[in-house]
KOLTI-919266 format. One record per residue (C-alpha): x, z, y; residue in one letter. Coordinates in nm, 2 decimals. Layout:
# residues N
<node><u>X</u><w>Z</w><v>Y</v><aa>A</aa></node>
...
This chain:
# residues 280
<node><u>0.02</u><w>0.01</w><v>0.01</v><aa>X</aa></node>
<node><u>0.24</u><w>-0.13</w><v>0.31</v><aa>X</aa></node>
<node><u>0.00</u><w>-0.17</w><v>0.63</v><aa>X</aa></node>
<node><u>0.07</u><w>-0.57</w><v>0.78</v><aa>X</aa></node>
<node><u>0.36</u><w>-0.64</w><v>0.97</v><aa>X</aa></node>
<node><u>0.24</u><w>-0.93</w><v>1.25</v><aa>X</aa></node>
<node><u>0.02</u><w>-0.64</w><v>1.38</v><aa>X</aa></node>
<node><u>0.04</u><w>-0.52</w><v>1.75</v><aa>X</aa></node>
<node><u>-0.07</u><w>-0.17</w><v>1.64</v><aa>X</aa></node>
<node><u>-0.03</u><w>0.03</w><v>1.90</v><aa>X</aa></node>
<node><u>-0.06</u><w>-0.21</w><v>2.21</v><aa>X</aa></node>
<node><u>0.18</u><w>-0.18</w><v>2.48</v><aa>X</aa></node>
<node><u>0.11</u><w>0.02</w><v>2.81</v><aa>X</aa></node>
<node><u>0.14</u><w>-0.16</w><v>3.16</v><aa>X</aa></node>
<node><u>-0.09</u><w>-0.07</w><v>3.44</v><aa>X</aa></node>
<node><u>-0.23</u><w>-0.25</w><v>3.69</v><aa>X</aa></node>
<node><u>-0.27</u><w>-0.16</w><v>4.07</v><aa>X</aa></node>
<node><u>-0.61</u><w>-0.01</w><v>4.23</v><aa>X</aa></node>
<node><u>-0.81</u><w>0.18</w><v>4.46</v><aa>X</aa></node>
<node><u>-0.86</u><w>0.54</w><v>4.37</v><aa>X</aa></node>
<node><u>-1.22</u><w>0.65</w><v>4.20</v><aa>X</aa></node>
<node><u>-1.43</u><w>0.92</w><v>4.15</v><aa>X</aa></node>
<node><u>-1.68</u><w>1.03</w><v>3.91</v><aa>X</aa></node>
<node><u>-1.96</u><w>0.74</w><v>3.91</v><aa>X</aa></node>
<node><u>-2.27</u><w>0.77</w><v>3.67</v><aa>X</aa></node>
<node><u>-2.30</u><w>0.49</w><v>3.48</v><aa>X</aa></node>
<node><u>-2.68</u><w>0.40</w><v>3.48</v><aa>X</aa></node>
<node><u>-2.76</u><w>0.02</w><v>3.59</v><aa>X</aa></node>
<node><u>-2.47</u><w>-0.15</w><v>3.42</v><aa>X</aa></node>
<node><u>-2.55</u><w>-0.06</w><v>3.10</v><aa>X</aa></node>
<node><u>-2.79</u><w>-0.33</w><v>3.13</v><aa>X</aa></node>
<node><u>-2.50</u><w>-0.59</w><v>3.04</v><aa>X</aa></node>
<node><u>-2.35</u><w>-0.37</w><v>2.76</v><aa>X</aa></node>
<node><u>-2.58</u><w>-0.48</w><v>2.40</v><aa>X</aa></node>
<node><u>-2.56</u><w>-0.06</w><v>2.34</v><aa>X</aa></node>
<node><u>-2.68</u><w>0.29</w><v>2.49</v><aa>X</aa></node>
<node><u>-2.41</u><w>0.54</w><v>2.59</v><aa>X</aa></node>
<node><u>-2.37</u><w>0.81</w><v>2.46</v><aa>X</aa></node>
<node><u>-2.08</u><w>1.07</w><v>2.61</v><aa>X</aa></node>
<node><u>-2.09</u><w>1.36</w><v>2.37</v><aa>X</aa></node>
<node><u>-1.81</u><w>1.44</w><v>2.05</v><aa>X</aa></node>
<node><u>-1.80</u><w>1.16</w><v>1.83</v><aa>X</aa></node>
<node><u>-1.99</u><w>0.96</w><v>2.07</v><aa>X</aa></node>
<node><u>-1.91</u><w>0.68</w><v>2.40</v><aa>X</aa></node>
<node><u>-1.88</u><w>0.69</w><v>2.72</v><aa>X</aa></node>
<node><u>-1.87</u><w>0.44</w><v>2.95</v><aa>X</aa></node>
<node><u>-1.66</u><w>0.47</w><v>3.24</v><aa>X</aa></node>
<node><u>-1.67</u><w>0.23</w><v>3.59</v><aa>X</aa></node>
<node><u>-1.27</u><w>0.17</w><v>3.65</v><aa>X</aa></node>
<node><u>-1.11</u><w>-0.04</w><v>3.91</v><aa>X</aa></node>
<node><u>-0.98</u><w>-0.42</w><v>3.93</v><aa>X</aa></node>
<node><u>-1.01</u><w>-0.73</w><v>4.09</v><aa>X</aa></node>
<node><u>-0.91</u><w>-0.82</w><v>3.69</v><aa>X</aa></node>
<node><u>-0.99</u><w>-0.66</w><v>3.37</v><aa>X</aa></node>
<node><u>-0.77</u><w>-0.32</w><v>3.43</v><aa>X</aa></node>
<node><u>-0.54</u><w>-0.16</w><v>3.19</v><aa>X</aa></node>
<node><u>-0.69</u><w>0.18</w><v>3.04</v><aa>X</aa></node>
<node><u>-0.53</u><w>0.46</w><v>2.86</v><aa>X</aa></node>
<node><u>-0.76</u><w>0.79</w><v>2.70</v><aa>X</aa></node>
<node><u>-0.52</u><w>1.06</w><v>2.57</v><aa>X</aa></node>
<node><u>-0.26</u><w>0.85</w><v>2.56</v><aa>X</aa></node>
<node><u>-0.46</u><w>0.57</w><v>2.38</v><aa>X</aa></node>
<node><u>-0.50</u><w>0.20</w><v>2.50</v><aa>X</aa></node>
<node><u>-0.95</u><w>0.18</w><v>2.57</v><aa>X</aa></node>
<node><u>-1.16</u><w>-0.11</w><v>2.50</v><aa>X</aa></node>
<node><u>-1.24</u><w>-0.25</w><v>2.87</v><aa>X</aa></node>
<node><u>-1.54</u><w>-0.47</w><v>2.98</v><aa>X</aa></node>
<node><u>-1.63</u><w>-0.67</w><v>3.24</v><aa>X</aa></node>
<node><u>-2.06</u><w>-0.54</w><v>3.33</v><aa>X</aa></node>
<node><u>-2.33</u><w>-0.65</w><v>3.58</v><aa>X</aa></node>
<node><u>-2.10</u><w>-0.40</w><v>3.85</v><aa>X</aa></node>
<node><u>-1.80</u><w>-0.44</w><v>3.75</v><aa>X</aa></node>
<node><u>-1.51</u><w>-0.28</w><v>3.54</v><aa>X</aa></node>
<node><u>-1.60</u><w>-0.05</w><v>3.24</v><aa>X</aa></node>
<node><u>-1.39</u><w>0.16</w><v>3.01</v><aa>X</aa></node>
<node><u>-1.55</u><w>0.18</w><v>2.65</v><aa>X</aa></node>
<node><u>-1.39</u><w>0.54</w><v>2.52</v><aa>X</aa></node>
<node><u>-1.45</u><w>0.72</w><v>2.21</v><aa>X</aa></node>
<node><u>-1.49</u><w>1.06</w><v>2.25</v><aa>X</aa></node>
<node><u>-1.34</u><w>1.26</w><v>1.95</v><aa>X</aa></node>
<node><u>-1.58</u><w>1.45</w><v>1.76</v><aa>X</aa></node>
<node><u>-1.34</u><w>1.77</w><v>1.87</v><aa>X</aa></node>
<node><u>-1.35</u><w>1.72</w><v>2.24</v><aa>X</aa></node>
<node><u>-1.53</u><w>1.99</w><v>2.47</v><aa>X</aa></node>
<node><u>-1.84</u><w>1.93</w><v>2.70</v><aa>X</aa></node>
<node><u>-1.67</u><w>1.94</w><v>3.09</v><aa>X</aa></node>
<node><u>-1.53</u><w>1.75</w><v>3.32</v><aa>X</aa></node>
<node><u>-1.28</u><w>1.49</w><v>3.12</v><aa>X</aa></node>
<node><u>-1.05</u><w>1.17</w><v>3.22</v><aa>X</aa></node>
<node><u>-0.95</u><w>0.84</w><v>3.16</v><aa>X</aa></node>
<node><u>-0.61</u><w>0.71</w><v>3.35</v><aa>X</aa></node>
<node><u>-0.63</u><w>0.34</w><v>3.55</v><aa>X</aa></node>
<node><u>-0.28</u><w>0.28</w><v>3.70</v><aa>X</aa></node>
<node><u>-0.10</u><w>0.58</w><v>3.73</v><aa>X</aa></node>
<node><u>-0.43</u><w>0.76</w><v>3.84</v><aa>X</aa></node>
<node><u>-0.75</u><w>0.96</w><v>3.68</v><aa>X</aa></node>
<node><u>-1.15</u><w>0.86</w><v>3.71</v><aa>X</aa></node>
<node><u>-1.31</u><w>1.13</w><v>3.54</v><aa>X</aa></node>
<node><u>-1.58</u><w>1.13</w><v>3.36</v><aa>X</aa></node>
<node><u>-1.82</u><w>1.35</w><v>3.21</v><aa>X</aa></node>
<node><u>-1.86</u><w>1.49</w><v>2.82</v><aa>X</aa></node>
<node><u>-2.20</u><w>1.60</w><v>2.75</v><aa>X</aa></node>
<node><u>-2.24</u><w>1.88</w><v>2.52</v><aa>X</aa></node>
<node><u>-2.44</u><w>1.82</w><v>2.15</v><aa>X</aa></node>
<node><u>-2.46</u><w>2.02</w><v>1.86</v><aa>X</aa></node>
<node><u>-2.42</u><w>1.95</w><v>1.51</v><aa>X</aa></node>
<node><u>-2.64</u><w>2.05</w><v>1.18</v><aa>X</aa></node>
<node><u>-2.45</u><w>2.17</w><v>0.86</v><aa>X</aa></node>
<node><u>-2.45</u><w>2.03</w><v>0.51</v><aa>X</aa></node>
<node><u>-2.43</u><w>2.23</w><v>0.22</v><aa>X</aa></node>
<node><u>-2.21</u><w>2.04</w><v>-0.10</v><aa>X</aa></node>
<node><u>-2.16</u><w>2.12</w><v>-0.42</v><aa>X</aa></node>
<node><u>-1.86</u><w>1.89</w><v>-0.65</v><aa>X</aa></node>
<node><u>-1.78</u><w>1.95</w><v>-0.98</v><aa>X</aa></node>
<node><u>-1.42</u><w>1.84</w><v>-0.92</v><aa>X</aa></node>
<node><u>-1.29</u><w>2.12</w><v>-0.71</v><aa>X</aa></node>
<node><u>-0.94</u><w>2.06</w><v>-0.62</v><aa>X</aa></node>
<node><u>-1.11</u><w>1.81</w><v>-0.40</v><aa>X</aa></node>
<node><u>-1.19</u><w>2.12</w><v>-0.19</v><aa>X</aa></node>
<node><u>-0.90</u><w>2.29</w><v>-0.24</v><aa>X</aa></node>
<node><u>-0.60</u><w>2.05</w><v>-0.32</v><aa>X</aa></node>
<node><u>-0.29</u><w>2.15</w><v>-0.57</v><aa>X</aa></node>
<node><u>-0.02</u><w>2.12</w><v>-0.45</v><aa>X</aa></node>
<node><u>0.06</u><w>1.78</w><v>-0.61</v><aa>X</aa></node>
<node><u>-0.28</u><w>1.64</w><v>-0.41</v><aa>X</aa></node>
<node><u>-0.14</u><w>1.81</w><v>-0.15</v><aa>X</aa></node>
<node><u>0.17</u><w>1.60</w><v>-0.12</v><aa>X</aa></node>
<node><u>-0.05</u><w>1.31</w><v>-0.19</v><aa>X</aa></node>
<node><u>-0.22</u><w>1.37</w><v>0.07</v><aa>X</aa></node>
<node><u>0.04</u><w>1.43</w><v>0.31</v><aa>X</aa></node>
<node><u>0.16</u><w>1.10</w><v>0.27</v><aa>X</aa></node>
<node><u>-0.15</u><w>0.88</w><v>0.27</v><aa>X</aa></node>
<node><u>-0.21</u><w>1.04</w><v>0.59</v><aa>X</aa></node>
<node><u>0.14</u><w>0.92</w><v>0.70</v><aa>X</aa></node>
<node><u>0.01</u><w>0.54</w><v>0.60</v><aa>X</aa></node>
<node><u>-0.32</u><w>0.59</w><v>0.73</v><aa>X</aa></node>
<node><u>-0.25</u><w>0.68</w><v>1.09</v><aa>X</aa></node>
<node><u>-0.13</u><w>0.35</w><v>1.17</v><aa>X</aa></node>
<node><u>-0.42</u><w>0.18</w><v>1.03</v><aa>X</aa></node>
<node><u>-0.71</u><w>0.38</w><v>1.31</v><aa>X</aa></node>
<node><u>-0.48</u><w>0.25</w><v>1.60</v><aa>X</aa></node>
<node><u>-0.46</u><w>-0.10</w><v>1.51</v><aa>X</aa></node>
<node><u>-0.47</u><w>-0.36</w><v>1.81</v><aa>X</aa></node>
<node><u>-0.42</u><w>-0.75</w><v>1.66</v><aa>X</aa></node>
<node><u>-0.42</u><w>-1.07</w><v>1.89</v><aa>X</aa></node>
<node><u>-0.64</u><w>-1.24</w><v>1.96</v><aa>X</aa></node>
<node><u>-0.98</u><w>-1.11</w><v>1.79</v><aa>X</aa></node>
<node><u>-1.28</u><w>-0.94</w><v>2.07</v><aa>X</aa></node>
<node><u>-1.49</u><w>-0.67</w><v>1.99</v><aa>X</aa></node>
<node><u>-1.90</u><w>-0.83</w><v>1.97</v><aa>X</aa></node>
<node><u>-2.00</u><w>-0.46</w><v>2.03</v><aa>X</aa></node>
<node><u>-2.27</u><w>-0.47</w><v>1.80</v><aa>X</aa></node>
<node><u>-2.23</u><w>-0.41</w><v>1.43</v><aa>X</aa></node>
<node><u>-2.47</u><w>-0.50</w><v>1.11</v><aa>X</aa></node>
<node><u>-2.49</u><w>-0.28</w><v>0.84</v><aa>X</aa></node>
<node><u>-2.26</u><w>-0.28</w><v>0.58</v><aa>X</aa></node>
<node><u>-2.45</u><w>-0.29</w><v>0.32</v><aa>X</aa></node>
<node><u>-2.83</u><w>-0.28</w><v>0.28</v><aa>X</aa></node>
<node><u>-2.97</u><w>0.16</w><v>0.21</v><aa>X</aa></node>
<node><u>-3.10</u><w>0.49</w><v>0.44</v><aa>X</aa></node>
<node><u>-2.88</u><w>0.55</w><v>0.71</v><aa>X</aa></node>
<node><u>-2.80</u><w>0.95</w><v>0.68</v><aa>X</aa></node>
<node><u>-2.81</u><w>1.16</w><v>0.95</v><aa>X</aa></node>
<node><u>-2.47</u><w>1.28</w><v>0.82</v><aa>X</aa></node>
<node><u>-2.22</u><w>1.21</w><v>1.14</v><aa>X</aa></node>
<node><u>-2.10</u><w>1.54</w><v>1.31</v><aa>X</aa></node>
<node><u>-2.19</u><w>1.77</w><v>1.06</v><aa>X</aa></node>
<node><u>-2.02</u><w>2.08</w><v>1.00</v><aa>X</aa></node>
<node><u>-1.96</u><w>2.08</w><v>0.62</v><aa>X</aa></node>
<node><u>-1.95</u><w>2.34</w><v>0.36</v><aa>X</aa></node>
<node><u>-1.80</u><w>2.22</w><v>0.03</v><aa>X</aa></node>
<node><u>-1.88</u><w>2.47</w><v>-0.23</v><aa>X</aa></node>
<node><u>-1.90</u><w>2.72</w><v>-0.01</v><aa>X</aa></node>
<node><u>-1.60</u><w>2.67</w><v>0.18</v><aa>X</aa></node>
<node><u>-1.60</u><w>2.50</w><v>0.55</v><aa>X</aa></node>
<node><u>-1.45</u><w>2.13</w><v>0.64</v><aa>X</aa></node>
<node><u>-1.42</u><w>1.96</w><v>0.86</v><aa>X</aa></node>
<node><u>-1.73</u><w>1.79</w><v>1.00</v><aa>X</aa></node>
<node><u>-1.85</u><w>1.44</w><v>0.86</v><aa>X</aa></node>
<node><u>-1.63</u><w>1.22</w><v>1.07</v><aa>X</aa></node>
<node><u>-1.82</u><w>0.90</w><v>0.96</v><aa>X</aa></node>
<node><u>-2.24</u><w>0.76</w><v>0.88</v><aa>X</aa></node>
<node><u>-2.33</u><w>0.73</w><v>0.52</v><aa>X</aa></node>
<node><u>-2.56</u><w>0.49</w><v>0.31</v><aa>X</aa></node>
<node><u>-2.72</u><w>0.56</w><v>0.08</v><aa>X</aa></node>
<node><u>-2.64</u><w>0.23</w><v>-0.21</v><aa>X</aa></node>
<node><u>-2.66</u><w>0.21</w><v>-0.57</v><aa>X</aa></node>
<node><u>-2.36</u><w>0.20</w><v>-0.76</v><aa>X</aa></node>
<node><u>-2.26</u><w>-0.22</w><v>-0.76</v><aa>X</aa></node>
<node><u>-2.41</u><w>-0.28</w><v>-0.44</v><aa>X</aa></node>
<node><u>-2.24</u><w>-0.54</w><v>-0.20</v><aa>X</aa></node>
<node><u>-2.04</u><w>-0.37</w><v>0.06</v><aa>X</aa></node>
<node><u>-1.99</u><w>-0.68</w><v>0.35</v><aa>X</aa></node>
<node><u>-1.76</u><w>-0.67</w><v>0.69</v><aa>X</aa></node>
<node><u>-1.98</u><w>-0.48</w><v>0.94</v><aa>X</aa></node>
<node><u>-1.81</u><w>-0.68</w><v>1.19</v><aa>X</aa></node>
<node><u>-1.49</u><w>-1.01</w><v>1.23</v><aa>X</aa></node>
<node><u>-1.19</u><w>-0.91</w><v>1.25</v><aa>X</aa></node>
<node><u>-0.83</u><w>-0.84</w><v>0.97</v><aa>X</aa></node>
<node><u>-0.81</u><w>-0.62</w><v>0.71</v><aa>X</aa></node>
<node><u>-0.52</u><w>-0.34</w><v>0.78</v><aa>X</aa></node>
<node><u>-0.51</u><w>-0.11</w><v>0.50</v><aa>X</aa></node>
<node><u>-0.69</u><w>-0.12</w><v>0.18</v><aa>X</aa></node>
<node><u>-0.57</u><w>0.17</w><v>-0.11</v><aa>X</aa></node>
<node><u>-0.71</u><w>0.45</w><v>-0.31</v><aa>X</aa></node>
<node><u>-0.70</u><w>0.75</w><v>-0.15</v><aa>X</aa></node>
<node><u>-0.74</u><w>1.11</w><v>-0.20</v><aa>X</aa></node>
<node><u>-1.07</u><w>1.17</w><v>-0.03</v><aa>X</aa></node>
<node><u>-1.16</u><w>0.81</w><v>0.07</v><aa>X</aa></node>
<node><u>-1.15</u><w>0.67</w><v>-0.24</v><aa>X</aa></node>
<node><u>-1.09</u><w>0.30</w><v>-0.32</v><aa>X</aa></node>
<node><u>-1.06</u><w>0.24</w><v>0.12</v><aa>X</aa></node>
<node><u>-1.12</u><w>-0.08</w><v>0.35</v><aa>X</aa></node>
<node><u>-0.97</u><w>-0.08</w><v>0.68</v><aa>X</aa></node>
<node><u>-1.09</u><w>-0.37</w><v>0.88</v><aa>X</aa></node>
<node><u>-0.95</u><w>-0.42</w><v>1.29</v><aa>X</aa></node>
<node><u>-1.21</u><w>-0.58</w><v>1.47</v><aa>X</aa></node>
<node><u>-0.96</u><w>-0.59</w><v>1.79</v><aa>X</aa></node>
<node><u>-0.91</u><w>-0.38</w><v>2.13</v><aa>X</aa></node>
<node><u>-0.89</u><w>-0.09</w><v>1.86</v><aa>X</aa></node>
<node><u>-1.17</u><w>-0.09</w><v>1.75</v><aa>X</aa></node>
<node><u>-1.14</u><w>-0.02</w><v>1.34</v><aa>X</aa></node>
<node><u>-1.43</u><w>0.04</w><v>1.08</v><aa>X</aa></node>
<node><u>-1.34</u><w>0.26</w><v>0.71</v><aa>X</aa></node>
<node><u>-1.55</u><w>0.14</w><v>0.45</v><aa>X</aa></node>
<node><u>-1.51</u><w>0.37</w><v>0.17</v><aa>X</aa></node>
<node><u>-1.54</u><w>0.56</w><v>-0.24</v><aa>X</aa></node>
<node><u>-1.59</u><w>0.16</w><v>-0.29</v><aa>X</aa></node>
<node><u>-1.61</u><w>0.08</w><v>-0.71</v><aa>X</aa></node>
<node><u>-1.43</u><w>-0.23</w><v>-0.64</v><aa>X</aa></node>
<node><u>-1.22</u><w>-0.38</w><v>-0.36</v><aa>X</aa></node>
<node><u>-1.27</u><w>-0.76</w><v>-0.32</v><aa>X</aa></node>
<node><u>-0.99</u><w>-0.86</w><v>0.01</v><aa>X</aa></node>
<node><u>-0.64</u><w>-0.81</w><v>0.08</v><aa>X</aa></node>
<node><u>-0.43</u><w>-0.67</w><v>0.39</v><aa>X</aa></node>
<node><u>-0.42</u><w>-0.89</w><v>0.67</v><aa>X</aa></node>
<node><u>-0.69</u><w>-1.08</w><v>0.47</v><aa>X</aa></node>
<node><u>-0.90</u><w>-1.27</w><v>0.80</v><aa>X</aa></node>
<node><u>-1.28</u><w>-1.11</w><v>0.78</v><aa>X</aa></node>
<node><u>-1.58</u><w>-1.25</w><v>0.94</v><aa>X</aa></node>
<node><u>-1.90</u><w>-1.07</w><v>1.00</v><aa>X</aa></node>
<node><u>-2.05</u><w>-1.03</w><v>0.63</v><aa>X</aa></node>
<node><u>-1.81</u><w>-1.14</w><v>0.41</v><aa>X</aa></node>
<node><u>-1.80</u><w>-0.91</w><v>0.11</v><aa>X</aa></node>
<node><u>-1.55</u><w>-0.70</w><v>0.09</v><aa>X</aa></node>
<node><u>-1.63</u><w>-0.46</w><v>-0.21</v><aa>X</aa></node>
<node><u>-1.86</u><w>-0.26</w><v>-0.43</v><aa>X</aa></node>
<node><u>-1.96</u><w>0.07</w><v>-0.36</v><aa>X</aa></node>
<node><u>-1.95</u><w>0.34</w><v>-0.55</v><aa>X</aa></node>
<node><u>-1.85</u><w>0.71</w><v>-0.57</v><aa>X</aa></node>
<node><u>-1.45</u><w>0.69</w><v>-0.63</v><aa>X</aa></node>
<node><u>-1.26</u><w>0.95</w><v>-0.37</v><aa>X</aa></node>
<node><u>-1.42</u><w>1.33</w><v>-0.25</v><aa>X</aa></node>
<node><u>-1.82</u><w>1.21</w><v>-0.34</v><aa>X</aa></node>
<node><u>-2.12</u><w>1.40</w><v>-0.50</v><aa>X</aa></node>
<node><u>-2.26</u><w>1.01</w><v>-0.54</v><aa>X</aa></node>
<node><u>-2.27</u><w>0.65</w><v>-0.48</v><aa>X</aa></node>
<node><u>-2.29</u><w>0.56</w><v>-0.09</v><aa>X</aa></node>
<node><u>-2.07</u><w>0.43</w><v>0.14</v><aa>X</aa></node>
<node><u>-1.98</u><w>0.62</w><v>0.34</v><aa>X</aa></node>
<node><u>-1.86</u><w>0.40</w><v>0.73</v><aa>X</aa></node>
<node><u>-1.63</u><w>0.55</w><v>0.97</v><aa>X</aa></node>
<node><u>-1.55</u><w>0.36</w><v>1.29</v><aa>X</aa></node>
<node><u>-1.29</u><w>0.43</w><v>1.55</v><aa>X</aa></node>
<node><u>-1.23</u><w>0.31</w><v>1.92</v><aa>X</aa></node>
<node><u>-0.92</u><w>0.42</w><v>2.09</v><aa>X</aa></node>
<node><u>-0.81</u><w>0.63</w><v>1.72</v><aa>X</aa></node>
<node><u>-1.12</u><w>0.86</w><v>1.79</v><aa>X</aa></node>
<node><u>-1.41</u><w>0.85</w><v>1.53</v><aa>X</aa></node>
<node><u>-1.75</u><w>0.82</w><v>1.63</v><aa>X</aa></node>
<node><u>-2.09</u><w>0.76</w><v>1.53</v><aa>X</aa></node>
<node><u>-2.17</u><w>0.36</w><v>1.36</v><aa>X</aa></node>
<node><u>-2.54</u><w>0.42</w><v>1.46</v><aa>X</aa></node>
<node><u>-2.40</u><w>0.32</w><v>1.79</v><aa>X</aa></node>
<node><u>-2.32</u><w>-0.02</w><v>1.77</v><aa>X</aa></node>
<node><u>-2.60</u><w>-0.10</w><v>1.53</v><aa>X</aa></node>
<node><u>-2.81</u><w>-0.42</w><v>1.56</v><aa>X</aa></node>
<node><u>-3.13</u><w>-0.34</w><v>1.57</v><aa>X</aa></node>
<node><u>-3.27</u><w>-0.50</w><v>1.22</v><aa>X</aa></node>
<node><u>-3.61</u><w>-0.66</w><v>1.25</v><aa>X</aa></node>
């Protein structure tokens, strides 16, 4: 399992000039974007930013997706689940542009797993997990050249969308990290398809994720599709929206067959439902 070499995994930062801008509430501009902003932990903020041309914007050191809106340029900012409510900011040309993070409380989820090692890994498991984290970390930062994220997704597999994103998880009575993805209930072997066009930047069998596919959709937007029973794509492969990438399974830490879909913007895991295209 190796990352494809030709990808620009961390886009170089080149800041452009621009006037200082105070806090501006995002309102009418949202009409130009095909999703509703949700500036909460695990959500997405849309922040007006200055610039005659598309400015380079960073958030906590990570490059941020920028779009033209009805009233100028906006930064589309992924907010980590660990973020604290209150004022935060993006940086543009060395200046801070503030925005507000609203509070959100996620429910609790209790799961009973038969495999206790998936809850409390042994020393060998911990060594494997550490190696996998080093391999996975660059995938979340992938920013391949020449790909523009369309700001919408199609559902990667049919099935019921659960309210699992952000849940505070209790495995076998022990608290663990919040659920940084969306689960889709689906039968074993059902087709899993790319939710948007992109490049497959990593595939593999991981301790927690099981069989997994990472797809970089451009501009720092990355999908993880995991717990698959089968992977049908290879690293470096370009996929179109709807292309087959694997089949639903229950590999890794899973209590039954389903698809786990994590979505990352600027290396922050956010709720994929924000960008999910409305279905008839």
